[in-house]
C-alpha positions as CSV (number, residue, x, y, z in Angstrom):
1,M,30.6,19.2,-118.3
2,G,33.4,21.1,-116.7
3,P,35.8,22.8,-119.1
4,G,39.2,21.2,-119.5
5,A,42.8,22.1,-120.0
6,F,43.1,24.8,-122.6
7,S,45.2,24.5,-125.7
8,P,45.1,27.4,-128.2
9,S,43.9,26.7,-131.8
10,S,46.3,26.8,-134.7
11,R,48.1,30.1,-135.4
12,K,50.6,31.2,-138.0
13,P,53.7,32.9,-136.6
14,G,54.3,36.5,-137.8
15,T,50.6,37.3,-138.3
16,A,48.4,39.8,-136.4
17,E,46.3,36.9,-135.2
18,H,49.4,35.2,-133.9
19,S,50.7,38.2,-131.9
20,Q,47.2,38.9,-130.4
21,A,47.0,35.3,-129.3
22,L,50.5,35.4,-127.7
23,T,49.8,38.5,-125.7
24,G,46.5,37.1,-124.4
25,E,45.0,40.6,-125.0
26,P,42.1,41.1,-122.5
27,L,38.9,42.1,-124.1
28,E,36.3,44.6,-122.7
29,T,34.4,41.6,-121.5
30,G,37.3,40.3,-119.5
31,G,38.2,37.3,-121.8
32,E,41.5,36.6,-123.5
33,L,41.7,36.8,-127.3
34,V,43.0,33.5,-128.7
35,K,42.5,34.2,-132.4
36,R,40.7,36.7,-134.5
37,R,39.7,36.8,-138.2
38,T,37.8,39.3,-140.2
39,I,35.8,37.6,-143.0
40,G,33.7,39.9,-145.2
41,P,31.3,41.7,-142.9
42,F,31.9,39.4,-139.9
43,I,34.6,39.5,-137.2
44,L,35.2,36.1,-135.6
45,S,37.0,35.8,-132.3
46,E,37.9,32.8,-130.2
47,R,37.9,33.8,-126.5
48,F,39.1,32.1,-123.3
49,Y,37.9,33.0,-119.8
50,P,40.3,31.4,-117.4
51,A,38.2,31.5,-114.2
52,A,34.7,32.0,-112.8
53,K,33.5,35.5,-113.5
54,T,30.4,37.7,-113.2
55,M,30.0,40.4,-115.8
56,A,28.0,43.5,-114.9
57,A,25.1,44.6,-117.1
58,R,26.1,46.3,-120.3
59,V,24.7,47.0,-123.8
60,N,26.4,45.5,-126.8
61,R,27.0,47.7,-129.8
62,E,27.1,44.9,-132.3
63,A,25.0,41.8,-132.9
64,S,26.8,38.5,-132.1
65,I,26.6,34.7,-132.3
66,T,28.4,32.7,-129.6
67,F,29.3,29.0,-129.9
68,V,30.2,27.5,-126.6
69,I,33.2,25.2,-127.0
70,E,33.9,24.5,-123.3
71,G,32.2,25.6,-120.1
72,V,28.8,27.1,-119.3
73,F,27.5,30.6,-119.0
74,R,24.2,32.2,-117.9
75,E,23.0,35.4,-119.4
76,K,20.2,37.6,-118.1
77,Y,18.1,40.2,-120.0
78,A,15.2,42.4,-119.2
79,S,13.0,39.8,-121.0
80,G,14.4,36.7,-119.3
81,S,17.5,34.6,-119.2
82,L,19.5,31.9,-121.1
83,V,21.8,29.1,-120.1
84,C,24.4,28.3,-122.8
85,R,26.2,24.9,-122.5
86,P,28.9,23.2,-124.6
87,G,27.8,22.8,-128.2
88,G,25.1,25.4,-127.8
89,V,24.7,28.6,-129.8
90,R,23.4,32.0,-128.6
91,F,22.3,34.9,-130.8
92,L,22.3,38.4,-129.2
93,P,20.9,41.4,-131.2
94,A,22.6,44.8,-131.0
95,G,21.5,47.2,-128.3
96,V,20.4,44.6,-125.7
97,Q,21.3,45.1,-122.1
98,H,22.6,41.9,-120.6
99,S,24.7,40.5,-117.7
100,A,26.5,37.2,-117.6
101,E,27.9,34.6,-115.1
102,M,30.3,31.7,-115.5
103,D,31.2,29.2,-112.8
104,A,34.5,28.1,-114.3
105,E,36.6,28.3,-117.4
106,L,34.9,29.1,-120.6
107,R,36.0,29.0,-124.2
108,C,33.8,30.2,-127.0
109,L,33.8,31.3,-130.6
110,E,32.0,34.6,-131.2
111,V,30.9,36.1,-134.5
112,R,30.1,39.9,-134.5
113,S,28.7,42.1,-137.2
114,A,27.8,45.7,-137.5
115,P,24.1,46.4,-137.1
116,E,23.8,47.8,-140.7
117,I,24.9,44.5,-142.1
118,L,22.3,42.6,-140.2
119,D,19.7,45.2,-141.1
120,Q,20.3,44.2,-144.8
121,L,19.9,40.5,-143.9
122,A,16.8,41.3,-141.8
123,R,15.0,42.3,-145.0
124,Q,15.2,38.6,-145.9
125,S,13.7,37.6,-142.5
126,I,16.7,35.6,-141.3
127,V,17.8,37.8,-138.3
128,P,16.1,37.2,-134.9
129,K,14.9,40.3,-133.1
130,K,15.6,39.1,-129.6
131,P,18.2,37.0,-127.7
132,A,17.9,33.3,-128.8
133,E,19.6,30.1,-127.9
134,I,19.5,26.9,-129.9
135,N,20.8,23.4,-129.3
136,G,19.5,21.5,-132.3
137,M,21.3,19.0,-134.5
138,S,21.5,21.4,-137.5
139,I,23.1,24.2,-135.5
140,T,25.5,21.8,-133.9
141,W,26.7,20.6,-137.3
142,L,27.0,24.2,-138.6
143,A,28.8,25.6,-135.5
144,N,31.4,22.8,-135.5
145,R,32.0,23.3,-139.2
146,L,32.4,27.0,-138.6
147,H,35.0,26.4,-135.8
148,A,36.9,24.0,-138.1
149,E,36.9,26.5,-141.0
150,F,37.8,29.4,-138.6
151,S,40.9,27.4,-137.6
152,R,42.0,26.7,-141.2
153,E,44.1,29.1,-143.2
154,D,43.4,27.8,-146.8
155,T,42.0,29.9,-149.6
156,A,38.5,28.4,-149.4
157,S,37.9,29.0,-145.7
158,A,36.8,32.6,-146.0
159,I,33.9,31.9,-148.4
160,A,33.0,28.8,-146.4
161,I,32.8,30.9,-143.2
162,E,30.5,33.5,-144.7
163,G,28.1,30.8,-145.9
164,L,28.1,29.0,-142.5
165,V,27.4,32.2,-140.6
166,L,24.5,33.0,-142.8
167,A,23.2,29.4,-142.5
168,M,23.4,29.7,-138.7
169,L,21.5,32.9,-138.7
170,A,18.8,31.3,-140.8
171,E,18.6,28.2,-138.5
172,I,18.3,30.4,-135.4
173,A,15.6,32.4,-137.0
174,R,13.8,29.3,-138.2
175,V,13.7,27.8,-134.7
176,E,12.5,31.1,-133.3
177,T,9.5,31.3,-135.7
178,K,8.5,27.7,-134.7
179,Q,8.3,28.5,-131.0
180,T,4.8,28.4,-129.7
181,S,3.2,31.6,-128.6
182,Q,1.3,29.8,-125.8
183,P,2.6,30.5,-122.3
184,V,4.6,27.6,-121.0
185,P,3.7,26.5,-117.4
186,S,6.5,27.1,-114.9
187,W,6.6,23.4,-113.9
188,L,7.0,22.4,-117.5
189,R,9.8,24.9,-118.1
190,Q,11.5,23.5,-115.0
191,A,11.1,19.9,-116.3
192,T,12.6,20.9,-119.6
193,E,15.5,22.6,-117.8
194,I,16.1,19.4,-115.8
195,V,16.4,17.4,-119.0
196,E,18.6,20.0,-120.7
197,A,21.0,20.2,-117.7
198,R,21.0,16.5,-116.7
199,F,20.6,14.5,-119.8
200,L,23.6,12.2,-118.9
201,E,22.0,11.2,-115.7
202,R,19.7,8.2,-115.0
203,L,16.5,10.2,-115.5
204,T,13.0,8.7,-115.4
205,L,9.6,10.3,-116.1
206,A,8.5,9.5,-112.6
207,A,11.5,11.2,-111.0
208,I,11.2,14.3,-113.1
209,A,7.4,14.5,-112.5
210,S,8.0,14.2,-108.8
211,E,10.6,16.9,-108.8
212,V,8.2,19.4,-110.5
213,G,5.1,18.3,-108.7
214,V,2.9,16.7,-111.3
215,H,1.8,13.2,-112.4
216,Y,4.1,11.5,-114.8
217,V,1.3,10.9,-117.3
218,H,0.5,14.6,-117.3
219,L,4.2,15.5,-117.7
220,S,4.5,13.1,-120.7
221,R,1.5,14.6,-122.5
222,Q,2.3,18.3,-121.9
223,F,6.0,17.9,-122.6
224,H,5.2,16.5,-126.0
225,K,2.6,19.2,-126.6
226,Y,5.0,22.1,-125.9
227,N,8.4,20.6,-127.0
228,Q,7.1,18.6,-130.0
229,C,9.0,15.6,-128.7
230,T,9.0,13.1,-125.8
231,V,11.3,13.4,-122.8
232,G,13.2,10.3,-124.1
233,E,13.6,11.8,-127.5
234,L,15.0,15.1,-126.2
235,I,17.5,13.1,-124.0
236,R,18.6,11.1,-127.0
237,R,19.0,14.3,-129.1
238,R,21.1,16.0,-126.4
239,R,23.3,12.8,-126.0
240,V,24.0,12.7,-129.7
241,Q,24.7,16.4,-129.7
242,Y,27.1,15.9,-126.8
243,A,28.7,13.0,-128.6
244,S,29.3,15.3,-131.6
245,H,30.9,17.8,-129.3
246,L,33.3,15.2,-128.0
247,L,34.0,14.0,-131.6
248,A,34.8,17.5,-132.7
249,H,36.9,18.7,-129.7
250,S,38.6,15.6,-128.2
251,E,40.5,12.5,-129.3
252,T,38.3,10.2,-127.2
253,P,37.7,6.9,-128.9
254,L,34.2,6.4,-130.3
255,A,33.5,3.4,-128.1
256,E,34.3,5.4,-125.0
257,I,32.2,8.3,-126.2
258,A,29.3,5.9,-126.6
259,L,29.6,4.9,-122.9
260,I,30.1,8.5,-121.8
261,C,26.9,9.6,-123.6
262,G,24.7,6.8,-122.2
263,F,24.5,4.5,-125.2
264,S,24.7,0.7,-124.9
265,D,27.6,0.4,-127.2
266,Q,29.4,2.0,-130.2
267,S,26.9,0.6,-132.8
268,H,24.0,2.0,-130.9
269,L,25.6,5.5,-130.9
270,S,26.6,5.1,-134.6
271,F,23.0,4.2,-135.6
272,L,21.4,7.2,-133.8
273,F,24.2,9.6,-134.8
274,K,23.6,8.8,-138.5
275,R,19.9,9.1,-138.0
276,Y,20.1,12.6,-136.4
277,M,23.2,14.1,-137.9
278,G,23.0,12.6,-141.4
279,V,26.6,11.3,-141.4
280,S,28.5,8.7,-139.5
281,P,30.5,9.7,-136.4
282,S,33.8,9.0,-138.2
283,K,32.7,11.3,-141.1
284,F,31.6,14.0,-138.7
285,R,35.0,13.8,-136.9
286,S,36.9,14.1,-140.2
287,V,35.0,17.2,-141.2
288,A,34.5,19.1,-137.9
289,G,37.0,17.4,-135.5
290,R,40.5,17.8,-134.3
291,D,42.1,16.9,-137.6
292,A,40.2,19.7,-139.3
293,A,40.2,22.3,-136.5
294,G,43.7,22.0,-135.1
295,P,44.8,21.1,-131.6
296,V,42.1,21.4,-128.9
297,R,42.3,19.5,-125.7
298,M,39.4,18.7,-123.4
299,D,39.4,17.6,-119.8
300,R,39.4,13.8,-119.9
301,D,38.4,13.7,-116.2
302,A,35.3,15.7,-117.0
303,E,34.4,13.3,-119.8
304,R,34.8,10.3,-117.5
305,N,32.6,12.1,-114.9
306,G,29.9,12.2,-117.5
307,Q,30.4,8.5,-118.1
308,S,29.6,7.7,-114.5
309,R,26.3,9.4,-114.7
310,A,25.2,8.2,-118.1
311,A,22.3,5.8,-118.6
312,H,19.6,5.0,-121.0
313,A,16.9,7.6,-121.6
314,P,13.5,7.1,-119.9
315,G,10.8,5.4,-121.8
316,E,8.5,7.1,-124.2
């Protein structure tokens, strides 16, 4: 999904956050500061990168969580690489050398904390020790709630933000501990990347298997073994996650979101959304959407491009 026209989040005139946002202060990473809040031990910053950019390798002094609101970025480390897409969350420990690339505009919410704070949390085993990226339903719900609370200015937002950040750290650590220690075949990693990047397309098991050079029956069995779900199940999860992203960050009607995300109709989306997210689409939008988070505008052309590619997930 290409990032769309940018509209800053809500700001109060006369505050430090407001003046920083108006100046578009460039950060050391090259992005523009939209808004910043310090909540307890955490510093939250919404950043906007207006164009494609390559960032040279550097070492971060603080640990960070990044929630991608619009755009895509790729990050490389000595131990590997990650691709972070809209709705995804990335955790980066302090002291890790990394470089990054973005092909177009990028907007994200970043949470930073001093290493000593996370050292205290690490004693409770909720802080990952290496870069991690997660796209699950739970983290999507938490990240959108965090962005909504970040954009509010009421008296309860601070305590809500602290709780949400800790919950996100726990969710990232939980997923990390579940990951298999078995080496993943390169063809299977490629197949998973195809699904993650092209879940709105008309994918089939046979087409994916042909692209990675294996028989589709072997793909189906091994995919389930390593990913703990079928290809079709992962596609449905990602489509629901993308639907939640559109609900939270656009005013697109639910019926149109259903078509964009490859569901047969609005009722089909509503059924699966409630199944995966635990709430109805309308409830999710009221809690984490535009009404809660302030004005955010997405590129409607990009959304419609997604609609032209959307189709049903391949069979189990």
